[in-house]
KENU-61028 format. One record per residue (C-alpha): chain; z, x, y. Coordinates in Angstrom, 2 decimals, m for minus. Layout:
{rec "A",{Z,X,Y}},
...
# end
This chain:
{rec "A",{128.60,136.08,82.21}},
{rec "A",{128.34,134.54,85.67}},
{rec "A",{124.85,133.20,84.88}},
{rec "A",{126.14,131.49,81.74}},
{rec "A",{128.95,129.85,83.69}},
{rec "A",{126.45,128.38,86.14}},
{rec "A",{124.23,127.18,83.29}},
{rec "A",{127.20,125.35,81.79}},
{rec "A",{128.20,123.75,85.09}},
{rec "A",{124.63,122.71,85.97}},
{rec "A",{123.78,121.17,82.58}},
{rec "A",{122.73,117.55,83.08}},
{rec "A",{123.32,116.44,79.49}},
{rec "A",{126.16,116.93,77.04}},
{rec "A",{123.88,118.48,74.41}},
{rec "A",{122.72,121.22,76.81}},
{rec "A",{126.31,121.66,77.97}},
{rec "A",{127.51,122.19,74.39}},
{rec "A",{124.64,124.59,73.71}},
{rec "A",{125.56,126.80,76.66}},
{rec "A",{129.26,126.58,75.83}},
{rec "A",{128.50,127.86,72.33}},
{rec "A",{126.56,130.79,73.79}},
{rec "A",{129.48,131.60,76.07}},
{rec "A",{131.90,131.31,73.15}},
{rec "A",{129.92,133.94,71.24}},
{rec "A",{130.64,136.34,74.11}},
{rec "A",{134.14,135.26,75.12}},
{rec "A",{136.19,132.45,73.65}},
{rec "A",{138.79,133.20,76.30}},
{rec "A",{136.28,132.20,78.97}},
{rec "A",{135.61,128.91,77.16}},
{rec "A",{139.33,128.12,76.98}},
{rec "A",{139.70,128.98,80.67}},
{rec "A",{136.90,126.58,81.59}},
{rec "A",{138.25,123.75,79.47}},
{rec "A",{141.65,123.94,81.17}},
{rec "A",{140.09,121.77,83.88}},
{rec "A",{138.64,118.32,83.14}},
{rec "A",{134.83,118.44,82.88}},
{rec "A",{134.58,115.60,85.41}},
{rec "A",{135.66,118.04,88.13}},
{rec "A",{133.08,120.77,87.63}},
{rec "A",{130.49,119.97,84.91}},
{rec "A",{127.47,118.02,86.11}},
{rec "A",{126.87,116.17,82.84}},
{rec "A",{130.32,114.53,83.10}},
{rec "A",{129.89,113.15,86.63}},
{rec "A",{129.95,109.39,87.08}},
{rec "A",{126.37,108.18,87.23}},
{rec "A",{127.08,105.47,89.81}},
{rec "A",{128.01,108.14,92.39}},
{rec "A",{124.46,109.57,92.39}},
{rec "A",{125.50,113.09,93.33}},
{rec "A",{124.67,116.26,91.41}},
{rec "A",{126.41,118.76,93.70}},
{rec "A",{128.71,121.13,91.83}},
{rec "A",{129.72,123.51,94.64}},
{rec "A",{132.01,123.26,97.67}},
{rec "A",{129.20,124.21,100.07}},
{rec "A",{129.74,121.05,102.12}},
{rec "A",{133.36,121.92,102.88}},
{rec "A",{132.36,125.50,103.69}},
{rec "A",{129.68,124.21,106.07}},
{rec "A",{132.24,121.97,107.76}},
{rec "A",{134.69,124.85,108.16}},
{rec "A",{131.95,126.97,109.71}},
{rec "A",{130.97,124.07,111.96}},
{rec "A",{134.48,123.89,113.47}},
{rec "A",{135.29,127.62,113.42}},
{rec "A",{135.43,127.87,117.24}},
{rec "A",{137.93,124.99,117.48}},
{rec "A",{140.21,125.63,114.51}},
{rec "A",{142.76,127.72,116.40}},
{rec "A",{143.21,125.24,119.27}},
{rec "A",{146.29,122.99,119.76}},
{rec "A",{146.14,119.81,117.71}},
{rec "A",{145.27,117.41,120.56}},
{rec "A",{142.60,119.74,121.92}},
{rec "A",{141.27,120.22,118.39}},
{rec "A",{141.02,116.47,117.83}},
{rec "A",{139.24,115.99,121.14}},
{rec "A",{136.70,118.70,120.33}},
{rec "A",{136.12,117.29,116.84}},
{rec "A",{135.68,113.80,118.25}},
{rec "A",{133.08,115.10,120.68}},
{rec "A",{131.20,117.09,118.03}},
{rec "A",{131.08,114.14,115.63}},
{rec "A",{130.06,111.76,118.43}},
{rec "A",{127.12,113.99,119.37}},
{rec "A",{126.13,114.55,115.74}},
{rec "A",{126.07,110.82,114.99}},
{rec "A",{123.96,110.23,118.08}},
{rec "A",{121.49,112.98,117.16}},
{rec "A",{121.25,111.80,113.56}},
{rec "A",{120.57,108.23,114.66}},
{rec "A",{117.71,109.51,116.81}},
{rec "A",{116.33,111.50,113.87}},
{rec "A",{116.45,108.49,111.55}},
{rec "A",{114.61,106.30,114.07}},
{rec "A",{111.82,108.90,114.23}},
{rec "A",{111.57,109.22,110.43}},
{rec "A",{108.17,107.97,109.30}},
{rec "A",{109.05,107.71,105.63}},
{rec "A",{110.70,105.24,103.29}},
{rec "A",{112.95,107.90,101.76}},
{rec "A",{114.98,110.78,103.18}},
{rec "A",{113.48,114.25,103.76}},
{rec "A",{115.77,115.66,101.05}},
{rec "A",{114.52,113.14,98.50}},
{rec "A",{110.91,113.79,99.49}},
{rec "A",{111.33,117.55,99.06}},
{rec "A",{112.98,117.11,95.65}},
{rec "A",{110.20,114.81,94.46}},
{rec "A",{107.55,117.29,95.62}},
{rec "A",{109.23,120.05,93.60}},
{rec "A",{109.58,117.81,90.55}},
{rec "A",{105.95,116.73,90.84}},
{rec "A",{104.83,120.36,90.87}},
{rec "A",{106.88,121.09,87.76}},
{rec "A",{105.99,117.78,86.14}},
{rec "A",{102.28,118.65,86.15}},
{rec "A",{103.05,121.34,83.56}},
{rec "A",{104.31,118.75,81.06}},
{rec "A",{102.41,116.76,78.47}},
{rec "A",{103.27,113.06,78.30}},
{rec "A",{103.09,110.84,75.21}},
{rec "A",{103.68,107.09,75.29}},
{rec "A",{105.82,105.59,72.56}},
{rec "A",{106.74,101.92,72.15}},
{rec "A",{107.54,99.85,75.23}},
{rec "A",{109.29,101.87,77.91}},
{rec "A",{109.72,105.03,75.81}},
{rec "A",{107.86,108.24,76.65}},
{rec "A",{107.97,111.89,75.62}},
{rec "A",{107.61,114.70,78.16}},
{rec "A",{106.85,117.97,76.36}},
{rec "A",{106.72,121.46,77.87}},
{rec "A",{104.58,124.40,76.75}},
{rec "A",{107.26,125.56,74.30}},
{rec "A",{107.24,122.21,72.58}},
{rec "A",{110.64,121.13,73.89}},
{rec "A",{110.60,117.38,74.49}},
{rec "A",{112.63,115.06,76.65}},
{rec "A",{112.72,111.33,76.00}},
{rec "A",{112.31,109.07,79.01}},
{rec "A",{113.01,105.35,79.15}},
{rec "A",{111.73,103.97,82.43}},
{rec "A",{113.24,100.54,81.76}},
{rec "A",{116.76,101.85,81.16}},
{rec "A",{116.30,104.52,83.88}},
{rec "A",{117.27,107.37,81.55}},
{rec "A",{116.04,110.83,80.70}},
{rec "A",{117.42,113.14,78.03}},
{rec "A",{117.98,115.86,80.64}},
{rec "A",{120.45,113.54,82.39}},
{rec "A",{119.36,114.30,85.93}},
{rec "A",{117.74,110.93,86.69}},
{rec "A",{120.95,109.11,85.81}},
{rec "A",{123.21,111.54,87.66}},
{rec "A",{121.26,112.12,90.87}},
{rec "A",{119.29,108.91,91.25}},
{rec "A",{116.12,110.95,91.81}},
{rec "A",{113.34,111.04,89.19}},
{rec "A",{113.48,114.45,87.49}},
{rec "A",{110.35,116.40,86.55}},
{rec "A",{110.13,114.64,83.18}},
{rec "A",{110.29,111.21,84.78}},
{rec "A",{107.85,112.20,87.53}},
{rec "A",{105.44,113.38,84.82}},
{rec "A",{105.70,109.95,83.18}},
{rec "A",{105.07,108.17,86.48}},
{rec "A",{102.02,110.35,87.15}},
{rec "A",{100.80,109.50,83.64}},
{rec "A",{101.22,105.79,84.49}},
{rec "A",{99.70,106.29,87.96}},
{rec "A",{102.90,105.07,89.59}},
{rec "A",{104.44,106.48,92.78}},
{rec "A",{107.76,108.27,91.96}},
{rec "A",{109.14,107.57,95.44}},
{rec "A",{109.22,103.87,94.57}},
{rec "A",{111.84,104.65,91.93}},
{rec "A",{114.41,106.70,93.83}},
{rec "A",{117.89,105.21,94.17}},
{rec "A",{118.63,103.16,97.26}},
{rec "A",{121.06,105.88,98.41}},
{rec "A",{118.04,108.04,99.32}},
{rec "A",{116.26,105.46,101.47}},
{rec "A",{115.86,105.46,105.23}},
{rec "A",{117.92,102.27,105.32}},
{rec "A",{120.89,103.94,103.61}},
{rec "A",{120.61,107.00,105.87}},
{rec "A",{120.62,104.76,108.92}},
{rec "A",{123.78,103.01,107.74}},
{rec "A",{125.46,106.39,107.20}},
{rec "A",{125.37,107.10,110.93}},
{rec "A",{125.69,103.52,112.19}},
{rec "A",{129.37,103.84,113.10}},
{rec "A",{129.99,104.30,116.82}},
{rec "A",{132.39,106.94,118.14}},
{rec "A",{132.85,106.28,121.84}},
{rec "A",{134.02,108.61,124.56}},
{rec "A",{137.68,108.53,125.66}},
{rec "A",{138.54,108.37,129.38}},
{rec "A",{140.71,110.94,131.08}},
{rec "A",{144.42,110.49,130.29}},
{rec "A",{145.23,109.57,133.89}},
{rec "A",{143.05,106.47,133.51}},
{rec "A",{144.62,105.25,130.28}},
{rec "A",{146.21,101.76,130.44}},
{rec "A",{150.00,101.57,130.62}},
{rec "A",{151.93,100.96,127.44}},
{rec "A",{155.49,100.54,126.19}},
{rec "A",{156.79,102.13,123.01}},
{rec "A",{160.08,102.96,121.35}},
{rec "A",{161.39,106.44,122.07}},
{rec "A",{161.22,108.66,119.01}},
{rec "A",{163.66,111.55,118.76}},
{rec "A",{162.71,114.89,117.30}},
{rec "A",{163.72,115.37,113.65}},
{rec "A",{167.06,117.08,113.18}},
{rec "A",{166.87,120.77,112.38}},
{rec "A",{168.02,121.84,108.96}},
{rec "A",{171.00,124.15,108.88}},
# end
């Protein structure tokens, strides 16, 4: 059951989504109704907005952040904020150094994904239709239509993630074109550099803060 739930959530196209939902319904219609209580845009990959260019369907990023601050979470609020400021300041600095040393046009994540898709794309047979239309067919005869002009693939992953999927990579290899020239701008070194371009400066000791005047604010009245 758990495997079917993941297959539904990870489906990149509505047709594959409906296919997996039907399989789940054959086992448990209650599970289908439970899933559909939440809008698909919140958890089903095929329903994500394509302009966001993100295919993540888990909360791993928030869990990583919580683990990153686990040693500071129980501190008083001002101490917590100071520690978080320092951690983010150092991280931005380290990331900027990493980006400057990156000898690639695209990010390491994008390069790794393309390498995987190239490996899988070599197993596909490509047929050229009219104009920008192509077919990518696997060994079982299942085909995916690719339109390189419209930047679409029947599997949906190119539109959603902004990275050429294995079907698209197979087409580019057929055309003797470099797939990395067709990744979305979000995955470029330039975009990564802009991500960490904001400066978070150190704060001097409180005794060296400039003087200031402000209105006195009383504590809120306690409820009876």
